[in-house]
C-alpha positions as CSV (number, residue, x, y, z in Angstrom):
1,M,42.6,6.4,-2.0
2,T,41.4,7.5,-5.4
3,M,40.2,4.0,-6.2
4,N,38.3,3.7,-2.9
5,F,36.6,7.0,-3.5
6,G,35.5,5.8,-7.0
7,Q,34.2,2.6,-5.5
8,D,32.2,4.4,-2.8
9,N,30.5,6.8,-5.2
10,P,28.6,4.2,-7.2
11,D,27.3,2.7,-3.9
12,A,26.0,6.1,-2.8
13,S,24.3,6.8,-6.2
14,D,22.8,3.3,-6.2
15,R,21.3,3.9,-2.7
16,A,20.0,7.3,-3.9
17,R,18.4,5.7,-7.0
18,R,16.9,3.0,-4.8
19,S,15.4,5.6,-2.4
20,L,13.9,7.5,-5.3
21,G,12.4,4.3,-6.7
22,M,10.9,3.5,-3.3
23,A,9.5,7.1,-3.0
24,G,8.0,6.8,-6.5
25,G,6.2,3.6,-5.5
26,S,4.8,5.2,-2.4
27,F,3.6,8.3,-4.3
28,A,2.0,6.0,-7.0
29,E,0.2,4.1,-4.2
30,A,-0.9,7.4,-2.7
31,A,-2.2,8.6,-6.1
32,A,-4.3,5.4,-6.6
33,A,-5.6,5.5,-3.1
34,G,-6.5,9.2,-3.4
35,A,-8.3,8.5,-6.6
36,A,-10.4,5.8,-4.9
37,A,-11.3,8.2,-2.1
38,V,-12.3,10.9,-4.6
39,L,-14.4,8.5,-6.6
40,A,-16.1,7.4,-3.4
41,I,-17.0,11.0,-2.5
42,I,-18.4,11.5,-6.0
43,G,-20.5,8.3,-5.6
44,L,-21.8,9.4,-2.2
45,A,-22.8,12.7,-3.8
46,G,-25.1,10.6,-6.1
47,T,-23.3,10.8,-9.4
48,L,-23.1,7.5,-11.2
49,T,-23.0,5.7,-7.9
50,E,-22.4,2.1,-9.0
51,Y,-19.8,3.1,-11.5
52,M,-17.9,5.2,-9.0
53,M,-18.1,2.4,-6.5
54,S,-16.8,-0.2,-9.0
55,I,-14.0,2.1,-10.4
56,G,-13.1,3.1,-6.9
57,T,-12.6,-0.6,-6.0
58,I,-10.3,-1.1,-8.9
59,A,-8.3,2.0,-8.0
60,L,-8.0,0.9,-4.3
61,G,-7.0,-2.6,-5.5
62,A,-4.2,-1.0,-7.5
63,A,-3.0,0.9,-4.5
64,F,-2.8,-2.3,-2.4
65,L,-1.1,-4.1,-5.3
66,L,1.5,-1.3,-5.5
67,R,2.1,-1.5,-1.8
68,G,2.5,-5.3,-1.8
69,G,4.6,-5.2,-5.0
70,S,6.9,-2.6,-3.5
71,S,7.4,-4.8,-0.4
72,A,8.1,-7.8,-2.6
73,V,10.6,-6.0,-4.8
74,Q,12.6,-4.8,-1.7
75,Q,12.5,-8.4,-0.3
76,V,13.8,-9.9,-3.5
77,R,16.5,-7.2,-3.9
78,L,17.9,-7.5,-0.4
79,I,17.7,-11.3,-0.3
80,S,19.6,-11.5,-3.6
81,E,22.3,-9.3,-2.1
82,G,22.3,-11.3,1.1
83,S,25.9,-12.5,0.8
84,D,27.0,-8.9,0.5
85,I,24.8,-6.9,2.9
86,G,23.7,-9.5,5.4
87,R,20.3,-10.9,6.2
88,P,17.2,-8.8,5.8
89,T,15.0,-8.3,8.9
90,F,11.7,-9.6,7.4
91,G,10.2,-12.8,6.2
92,T,9.7,-13.9,2.6
93,G,6.5,-14.5,0.7
94,V,3.6,-12.7,-0.9
95,T,2.1,-10.0,1.3
96,P,-1.6,-9.8,2.2
97,G,-1.7,-6.4,0.5
98,A,-0.7,-7.8,-2.8
99,V,-3.3,-10.6,-2.6
100,A,-6.0,-8.1,-1.6
101,G,-4.9,-5.8,-4.5
102,I,-5.3,-8.6,-7.1
103,T,-8.6,-9.7,-5.6
104,G,-9.9,-6.2,-5.4
105,V,-9.0,-5.3,-9.0
106,A,-10.7,-8.5,-10.2
107,L,-13.9,-7.9,-8.1
108,G,-14.0,-4.3,-9.2
109,I,-13.8,-5.2,-12.9
110,L,-16.6,-7.8,-12.5
111,A,-18.7,-5.2,-10.6
112,L,-18.0,-2.6,-13.4
113,L,-19.3,-5.2,-15.9
114,G,-22.6,-5.4,-13.9
115,V,-21.9,-8.7,-12.1
116,A,-23.6,-8.2,-8.6
117,P,-21.8,-4.9,-7.7
118,T,-23.7,-4.7,-4.4
119,V,-22.1,-8.0,-3.4
120,L,-18.7,-7.9,-5.0
121,V,-17.7,-4.4,-3.8
122,P,-18.6,-5.0,-0.1
123,A,-16.6,-8.3,-0.4
124,A,-13.7,-6.2,-1.8
125,V,-14.0,-3.8,1.2
126,V,-13.8,-6.7,3.6
127,T,-10.8,-8.0,1.7
128,F,-9.0,-4.7,1.8
129,S,-9.8,-4.3,5.5
130,G,-8.5,-7.7,6.3
131,A,-5.3,-7.0,4.4
132,L,-4.9,-3.7,6.3
133,L,-5.1,-5.6,9.6
134,L,-2.7,-8.4,8.5
135,D,-0.3,-6.2,6.7
136,T,-0.1,-3.2,9.1
137,G,3.7,-3.5,9.4
138,A,4.3,-3.9,5.7
139,I,4.9,-0.1,5.3
140,D,8.1,-0.6,7.4
141,V,9.6,-2.6,4.5
142,T,11.0,0.7,3.3
143,A,12.9,1.1,6.6
144,L,14.7,-2.3,6.5
145,S,18.1,-2.3,7.9
146,Y,21.2,-4.3,6.9
147,Q,24.7,-4.9,8.2
148,R,27.8,-3.9,6.2
149,T,31.4,-3.5,7.3
150,N,30.4,-3.7,11.0
151,R,28.1,-0.7,10.9
152,L,24.3,-0.4,10.7
153,E,23.1,1.3,7.6
154,R,19.5,1.9,6.6
155,I,17.4,2.1,3.5
156,P,15.9,5.3,4.7
157,S,14.0,5.1,8.0
158,V,10.4,6.2,7.4
159,S,8.6,5.6,10.6
160,T,5.2,7.2,10.4
161,G,4.5,7.4,14.1
162,G,1.1,6.1,15.0
163,S,0.1,5.1,11.5
164,S,0.0,1.4,12.4
165,G,-2.6,1.9,15.1
166,G,-4.6,4.1,12.9
167,E,-4.5,1.5,10.1
168,Q,-5.7,-1.2,12.5
169,L,-8.7,0.9,13.6
170,V,-9.6,1.7,10.0
171,G,-9.2,-2.0,9.1
172,I,-11.6,-3.0,11.9
173,G,-14.1,-0.4,11.0
174,G,-13.8,-1.2,7.3
175,A,-14.4,-4.9,7.9
176,A,-17.5,-4.1,10.0
177,I,-18.9,-1.8,7.3
178,G,-18.1,-4.3,4.6
179,I,-19.9,-7.1,6.4
180,L,-23.0,-4.9,7.0
181,A,-23.0,-4.0,3.4
182,L,-22.6,-7.6,2.4
183,I,-25.7,-8.7,4.3
184,G,-27.8,-6.0,2.6
185,V,-27.7,-3.0,5.0
186,S,-27.4,0.1,2.8
187,S,-25.0,-1.8,0.6
188,V,-24.1,1.0,-1.8
189,T,-23.7,3.7,0.8
190,L,-21.7,1.6,3.2
191,S,-19.5,0.3,0.4
192,L,-18.7,3.9,-0.6
193,V,-18.0,4.9,3.0
194,G,-15.7,1.9,3.4
195,L,-13.8,2.8,0.2
196,L,-13.5,6.4,1.3
197,A,-12.1,5.5,4.7
198,L,-9.6,2.9,3.3
199,G,-8.6,5.1,0.4
200,A,-8.0,8.2,2.6
201,T,-6.0,6.1,5.1
202,A,-3.8,4.6,2.4
203,F,-3.3,8.0,0.7
204,L,-2.2,9.6,4.0
205,V,0.2,6.8,5.0
206,A,1.7,6.3,1.5
207,G,2.2,10.0,1.0
208,A,3.9,10.4,4.4
209,V,6.2,7.5,3.7
210,G,7.1,8.9,0.2
211,T,7.8,12.3,1.6
212,K,10.0,11.0,4.4
213,I,12.0,8.8,2.0
214,V,12.7,11.9,-0.2
215,Q,13.7,14.0,2.8
216,S,16.0,11.3,4.3
217,S,17.7,10.7,1.0
218,R,18.9,14.3,0.8
């Protein structure tokens, strides 16, 4: 009995560490997305508009990259443990969020260097919006379940209610705003509005997920 107790303890502490790591990733994503939203607001107020727009694009790209990276890490971890914990409930591969994040960071850096910011930033907004539409369910990677010893366990369930529907609406709106900005309709203003909407949405969803992970791990 003593040996079994000693074997169970490491498993529990490992799950706790895993939960804290997932929560940290969500909070980092929320911080980057929140920074993008704040920079967009500063730009809309007329302060260093193009710089705020470019740096905000980099920050939002980092947020999407963190989101996609977190999903990929959980996929690799669970797949590598497949013989022990059973089959994960999601597919493999790079997520749209990760691709959008890398693309957004690259476009933001080019825009910051002065390479057609009124074209590259709207293109990044469209890219982020498309990723949000394609990757709406990716946030649920932190709620993946697995089978062990004939009972269902969960890496904390973090359902955020209607967040998926809200993300889809913001994704559609962001894509429309980005396309209008891309064809020259108030490019700077619309790009900043798109970054603000996408950043605020990512901030709220990632913050809610991180908070629920922390609460469920207690």
